[in-house]
C-alpha positions as CSV (number, residue, x, y, z in Angstrom):
1,M,13.8,6.4,-25.1
2,I,11.4,9.2,-26.0
3,L,10.3,9.4,-22.4
4,I,13.9,9.6,-21.2
5,L,14.7,12.4,-23.6
6,F,11.5,14.2,-22.6
7,F,12.4,14.2,-18.9
8,L,16.0,15.3,-19.6
9,L,14.5,18.3,-21.5
10,C,12.0,19.0,-18.8
11,S,14.6,18.8,-16.0
12,T,16.2,22.0,-17.5
13,L,12.8,23.8,-17.4
14,F,11.2,22.6,-14.1
15,G,12.2,22.3,-10.5
16,Q,13.8,18.9,-10.1
17,T,14.0,16.6,-7.0
18,G,14.0,12.8,-6.4
19,Y,16.0,10.0,-5.0
20,Y,18.1,7.0,-5.8
21,E,17.3,3.7,-4.0
22,N,19.4,0.5,-3.9
23,N,17.6,-2.6,-2.6
24,L,19.3,-5.9,-1.7
25,V,17.0,-8.8,-0.6
26,F,18.0,-12.2,0.8
27,Y,15.3,-14.9,0.9
28,K,15.9,-18.1,2.9
29,L,13.4,-20.7,1.8
30,K,12.8,-24.3,2.8
31,N,14.7,-25.6,-0.2
32,K,16.8,-22.7,-1.6
33,D,18.4,-19.4,-0.9
34,I,17.6,-16.4,-3.2
35,I,19.3,-13.0,-3.7
36,M,17.8,-10.1,-5.6
37,Q,19.4,-6.6,-6.1
38,S,17.6,-3.7,-7.6
39,N,18.3,0.0,-8.4
40,K,15.5,2.6,-8.6
41,L,15.8,6.2,-9.7
42,R,12.9,8.6,-9.2
43,V,13.0,12.0,-10.8
44,D,10.3,14.5,-9.8
45,L,9.3,17.5,-11.8
46,E,7.2,20.4,-10.5
47,K,6.2,23.8,-11.9
48,R,3.5,26.3,-10.7
49,I,2.3,29.3,-12.6
50,N,-0.4,31.3,-10.9
51,R,-3.3,28.9,-10.3
52,I,-1.9,26.0,-12.4
53,E,0.4,23.4,-11.0
54,F,2.1,20.7,-13.0
55,K,3.7,17.6,-11.3
56,A,5.2,14.5,-12.7
57,N,7.7,11.8,-11.8
58,V,9.3,9.0,-13.7
59,N,10.7,5.8,-12.1
60,F,13.6,3.8,-13.6
61,Y,14.1,0.2,-12.4
62,N,17.1,-2.1,-12.8
63,Y,17.0,-5.7,-11.5
64,N,19.9,-8.1,-10.9
65,G,20.3,-11.6,-9.4
66,T,17.1,-13.6,-9.2
67,T,14.5,-11.9,-11.3
68,V,11.9,-14.7,-11.8
69,F,9.9,-15.5,-8.7
70,D,7.5,-18.4,-8.6
71,F,4.8,-17.9,-6.1
72,K,5.0,-21.6,-5.1
73,D,8.2,-20.9,-3.2
74,Y,6.6,-18.2,-1.0
75,L,3.2,-19.6,-0.4
76,P,2.0,-22.0,2.3
77,D,2.3,-25.8,1.9
78,F,-1.0,-26.4,0.2
79,F,0.6,-25.3,-3.1
80,E,2.9,-28.4,-3.1
81,S,0.7,-30.1,-5.8
82,Y,1.1,-27.2,-8.2
83,P,3.9,-27.3,-10.8
84,Y,6.4,-24.5,-11.1
85,G,5.4,-21.7,-13.5
86,V,1.7,-21.8,-12.9
87,F,1.9,-18.6,-10.8
88,S,5.1,-16.6,-11.3
89,Q,6.3,-13.1,-11.7
90,T,9.3,-11.8,-13.8
91,Y,11.1,-8.5,-13.0
92,K,12.6,-6.7,-16.0
93,D,14.5,-3.4,-16.4
94,T,11.9,-0.8,-17.1
95,Y,10.8,2.8,-16.6
96,K,7.3,4.3,-16.1
97,L,5.5,7.5,-15.4
98,D,4.3,7.0,-11.9
99,N,2.5,10.4,-11.7
100,I,1.8,13.1,-14.2
101,Y,-1.0,15.6,-13.7
102,L,-2.2,19.2,-13.9
103,K,-4.0,20.9,-11.0
104,F,-6.2,24.0,-11.5
105,S,-6.9,25.9,-8.2
106,L,-9.8,28.4,-7.9
107,S,-11.1,30.1,-4.8
108,N,-12.7,27.1,-3.2
109,V,-12.3,24.3,-5.8
110,D,-9.3,22.3,-7.1
111,F,-9.4,20.3,-10.4
112,T,-6.8,17.6,-10.9
113,I,-6.5,15.7,-14.1
114,G,-4.0,13.0,-14.9
115,K,-2.1,10.1,-13.1
116,Q,-2.1,10.9,-9.4
117,Q,-1.8,9.3,-6.0
118,I,-5.1,8.4,-4.4
119,S,-4.8,7.0,-0.8
120,P,-8.0,7.3,1.2
121,G,-8.3,6.0,4.7
122,T,-6.7,6.5,8.1
123,G,-5.2,3.1,8.8
124,Y,-1.4,2.4,8.8
125,F,-0.9,-1.2,7.7
126,L,-4.3,-1.6,5.8
127,N,-7.2,0.5,4.6
128,P,-10.6,-1.0,4.2
129,V,-12.0,2.1,2.4
130,D,-9.1,2.2,-0.1
131,I,-10.3,0.4,-3.3
132,F,-7.2,1.6,-5.2
133,N,-4.1,0.4,-3.3
134,Q,-2.8,-2.7,-1.6
135,K,-0.2,-2.3,1.1
136,D,2.7,-4.6,2.1
137,Y,2.4,-5.3,5.8
138,T,6.3,-5.6,6.0
139,D,6.6,-2.0,4.7
140,P,3.2,-0.2,4.9
141,A,4.6,3.3,4.6
142,Y,6.2,2.8,1.2
143,E,4.9,5.0,-1.6
144,Q,1.8,4.0,-3.6
145,P,1.5,4.1,-7.4
146,G,-0.5,6.7,-9.2
147,Y,-3.9,6.3,-10.8
148,N,-5.3,7.9,-13.9
149,A,-8.2,10.0,-12.7
150,F,-10.2,13.3,-12.8
151,K,-10.6,14.7,-9.3
152,I,-12.6,17.6,-7.9
153,D,-11.8,19.0,-4.4
154,Y,-14.6,21.3,-3.3
155,F,-13.9,23.1,0.0
156,M,-17.4,23.8,1.2
157,T,-16.4,25.5,4.5
158,L,-13.3,25.8,6.6
159,N,-14.2,22.4,8.2
160,S,-15.9,20.6,5.3
161,Q,-14.6,19.1,2.0
162,L,-16.2,17.2,-0.8
163,I,-14.1,15.1,-3.1
164,F,-15.2,13.5,-6.4
165,I,-13.0,11.1,-8.3
166,F,-13.6,9.5,-11.7
167,S,-11.0,6.9,-12.9
168,P,-11.8,5.9,-16.5
169,D,-11.4,2.4,-18.0
170,S,-12.2,0.8,-21.3
171,T,-15.9,1.4,-20.8
172,F,-18.0,3.4,-18.3
173,D,-19.1,0.2,-16.6
174,F,-15.5,-0.7,-15.9
175,S,-14.6,2.8,-14.7
176,T,-14.4,3.8,-11.0
177,I,-16.5,6.5,-9.2
178,F,-15.4,7.5,-5.8
179,V,-16.9,10.2,-3.5
180,R,-15.7,11.4,-0.2
181,Y,-17.1,13.9,2.3
182,K,-14.8,15.0,5.0
183,H,-15.7,17.1,8.1
184,N,-13.6,18.3,11.1
185,F,-15.3,18.0,14.5
186,S,-13.0,19.7,17.0
187,K,-10.3,17.0,17.6
188,F,-11.7,14.5,15.1
189,D,-11.7,14.3,11.3
190,V,-14.6,12.2,10.0
191,S,-15.1,11.0,6.4
192,L,-17.9,9.3,4.5
193,Y,-17.3,7.3,1.3
194,L,-19.4,6.1,-1.6
195,S,-17.9,4.2,-4.5
196,R,-18.7,2.0,-7.5
197,Y,-15.9,0.0,-9.1
198,Y,-15.2,-3.1,-11.1
199,K,-13.2,-5.9,-9.4
200,H,-11.1,-8.8,-10.9
201,Q,-10.2,-11.9,-8.9
202,L,-10.0,-15.7,-9.1
203,D,-12.8,-17.9,-8.0
204,K,-12.3,-21.2,-6.1
205,F,-11.6,-23.0,-9.4
206,F,-8.9,-20.5,-10.3
207,N,-11.0,-19.0,-13.0
208,D,-11.0,-15.2,-13.7
209,E,-14.2,-13.5,-12.5
210,Y,-15.1,-9.8,-13.1
211,F,-17.9,-8.1,-11.2
212,C,-19.2,-4.7,-10.2
213,S,-19.0,-3.8,-6.5
214,K,-20.3,-0.9,-4.4
215,M,-18.8,0.4,-1.2
216,L,-20.2,2.5,1.6
217,G,-17.6,3.6,4.1
218,L,-16.7,5.7,7.1
219,S,-13.3,6.7,8.6
220,F,-12.2,8.9,11.5
221,A,-9.0,10.0,13.1
222,G,-8.4,12.2,16.2
223,E,-7.2,12.3,19.8
224,F,-8.7,10.7,22.9
225,I,-7.2,10.9,26.4
226,G,-3.8,11.5,25.0
227,L,-4.0,8.7,22.5
228,G,-4.1,9.0,18.7
229,V,-7.1,6.9,17.6
230,W,-8.5,6.1,14.2
231,G,-10.8,3.7,12.4
232,E,-12.3,2.6,9.1
233,F,-15.5,0.8,8.3
234,A,-16.4,-0.4,4.8
235,F,-19.6,-2.2,3.7
236,F,-19.3,-3.9,0.3
237,D,-22.2,-4.9,-2.0
238,P,-20.7,-7.0,-4.9
239,E,-22.8,-8.3,-7.7
240,S,-23.4,-12.1,-7.6
241,H,-21.6,-12.3,-4.2
242,K,-22.6,-11.9,-0.6
243,N,-22.4,-8.5,1.1
244,Y,-19.6,-8.2,3.6
245,L,-18.0,-5.8,6.1
246,E,-14.4,-4.8,6.6
247,Y,-13.3,-2.6,9.5
248,L,-10.0,-1.5,11.2
249,I,-9.5,0.3,14.5
250,G,-6.2,1.5,15.8
251,F,-4.3,3.7,18.3
252,D,-0.8,5.1,18.8
253,Y,1.1,6.8,21.6
254,T,4.5,8.5,21.9
255,F,6.2,8.5,25.3
256,E,8.4,11.3,26.7
257,N,11.6,9.3,25.9
258,G,10.6,9.0,22.2
259,L,9.3,5.5,22.3
260,Y,6.4,5.1,19.8
261,I,3.8,2.3,19.9
262,L,1.0,1.5,17.5
263,N,-1.6,-1.2,17.3
264,E,-4.4,-2.0,14.7
265,F,-7.1,-4.6,14.6
266,Y,-8.6,-5.7,11.3
267,Y,-11.8,-7.7,10.6
268,N,-13.3,-9.1,7.4
269,S,-16.7,-10.8,7.6
270,E,-16.3,-12.3,4.0
271,N,-13.4,-14.5,4.9
272,D,-13.4,-17.9,6.5
273,K,-11.2,-18.8,9.4
274,K,-9.7,-21.5,7.1
275,L,-7.3,-20.4,4.4
276,F,-7.9,-21.6,0.8
277,S,-5.3,-21.6,-2.0
278,F,-7.3,-19.3,-4.4
279,E,-7.6,-16.7,-1.6
280,W,-3.8,-16.7,-1.2
281,I,-3.3,-16.0,-4.9
282,N,-5.9,-13.2,-4.7
283,Y,-4.1,-11.7,-1.8
284,F,-0.7,-12.1,-3.4
285,S,-1.9,-10.4,-6.6
286,G,-3.6,-7.5,-4.7
287,A,-7.2,-8.5,-5.5
288,I,-8.1,-8.7,-1.8
289,K,-6.7,-7.0,1.3
290,S,-6.5,-10.1,3.5
291,P,-7.4,-13.8,3.1
292,M,-8.1,-14.1,6.8
293,K,-11.0,-12.9,9.0
294,M,-9.1,-11.3,11.9
295,L,-5.6,-9.8,12.0
296,D,-3.7,-7.7,14.6
297,F,-0.8,-5.5,13.6
298,S,1.7,-3.9,16.1
299,Y,4.5,-1.5,15.6
300,I,7.2,-0.2,18.0
301,D,10.0,2.3,17.3
302,Y,12.6,3.8,19.6
303,P,15.2,6.5,18.7
304,L,18.5,5.4,20.0
305,T,20.1,8.7,18.9
306,D,19.1,11.6,16.6
307,L,20.2,9.5,13.6
308,I,19.5,5.9,14.6
309,S,16.3,4.2,15.5
310,L,15.4,0.6,16.3
311,G,12.0,-1.1,16.2
312,I,9.9,-4.1,15.5
313,S,6.5,-4.8,13.9
314,S,4.3,-7.9,13.9
315,L,1.3,-9.3,12.2
316,Y,-0.8,-11.9,14.0
317,S,-3.5,-14.0,12.4
318,M,-6.0,-14.8,15.1
319,D,-7.7,-17.4,12.9
320,D,-4.8,-19.9,12.8
321,N,-2.4,-18.5,15.4
322,S,0.3,-17.8,12.8
323,F,2.4,-14.6,13.0
324,S,5.2,-12.6,11.4
325,I,7.8,-10.6,13.2
326,I,9.7,-7.8,11.4
327,P,12.5,-6.1,13.3
328,H,14.0,-2.9,11.7
329,F,17.0,-0.7,12.0
330,I,17.1,2.8,10.4
331,W,20.3,4.9,10.2
332,N,20.3,8.4,8.8
333,I,23.9,8.4,7.7
334,F,23.8,11.9,6.3
335,E,21.2,14.6,6.1
336,N,19.9,13.2,2.8
337,T,21.0,9.5,3.0
338,E,19.2,6.7,4.8
339,L,20.1,3.1,5.4
340,T,17.3,0.6,6.4
341,F,17.5,-3.1,7.4
342,R,14.3,-5.1,7.9
343,F,14.2,-8.8,8.9
344,V,11.1,-10.9,8.3
345,F,10.5,-14.1,10.4
346,N,7.3,-16.2,9.9
347,S,6.1,-18.6,12.5
348,G,3.0,-20.7,11.8
349,K,1.9,-24.3,11.3
350,K,1.6,-26.0,8.0
351,R,-1.1,-24.5,5.7
352,S,-1.4,-21.4,7.9
353,F,-1.5,-17.8,6.7
354,L,2.0,-16.9,8.0
355,S,3.4,-20.4,7.8
356,S,7.1,-20.9,8.7
357,S,7.4,-22.8,5.4
358,M,7.3,-19.4,3.6
359,G,10.9,-18.8,4.8
360,E,12.7,-15.7,6.1
361,A,14.0,-12.6,4.5
362,L,16.4,-9.7,5.0
363,F,15.8,-6.4,3.2
364,C,18.5,-3.8,2.9
365,R,17.7,-0.4,1.5
366,L,20.0,2.5,0.9
367,K,18.2,5.7,-0.2
368,Y,19.8,9.0,-1.3
369,Y,17.6,12.1,-1.8
370,F,18.5,15.0,-4.1
């Protein structure tokens, strides 16, 4: 209640924007049908005085219909032996400060302190160098949450930038240090990354394990013979675990008629070609980016009119030949109102990554910006 009153007061003093979002989801599972409806209100506040900029947003969530989801209903068949309730998630009405920070700008240095969005990397559906976020392959472009951090942006030259991020936790050992050096070479942007962070995941016996990991990464993005091209490479050195490499490479192209195509290939040397149950839980909870070794993601979008576009995306697991197809329909009803439909179809054998036993889904989203 205090947070709500605070934002009502601030809305009279600061510039105010945001959006209202209504989501309706239909899940068709092997043994049941599920419906969930949710409302989201995001209010953004912004104020700049000379060299100091303040930004914040609060999100309000309201859930209706099915609000308790048991992972067993959405995971491949090898979870049949687990009783309901072992792995579940409950959605409750709530509100939270998603971002709130101050930014101090000097001649060639910016200091940002507070909860802020941190989204490194150049990939679309997945980012190997991003140790902060986990994307949903059915909706990769959806906004990411904020992280509490202190960030320094040092603009060394017109083409070079050095970024230092410190995200505190309960102790220094549990805190995250992230460094990025970015340089522009003509038509290409190249970044180098160095990070130390603490990781939490389940081991093969479903016990919690915590360990420190280091990451050395590289990303690039640019243009080559008319194609947009990009890539990310991340080498991880986790304590008490084997070193491993993740990388992603991709391209996109827009034809004269507006048809847009994109493709990305992802590889993870740590994963086996066989899928294990504890890896699925780690993936579902966001502890790992993928439980599989090789994935291919494709995206196609075509503007039927200035207001309507149709498209389709797909995720293919090369290790077990399972795949997911996600057609979409986007209609800009008015200048500030958007209606989106997304269908999710899974097709894979029993115990595969994208097994057909995980069911199908229809996502409907109405979004109004103000």
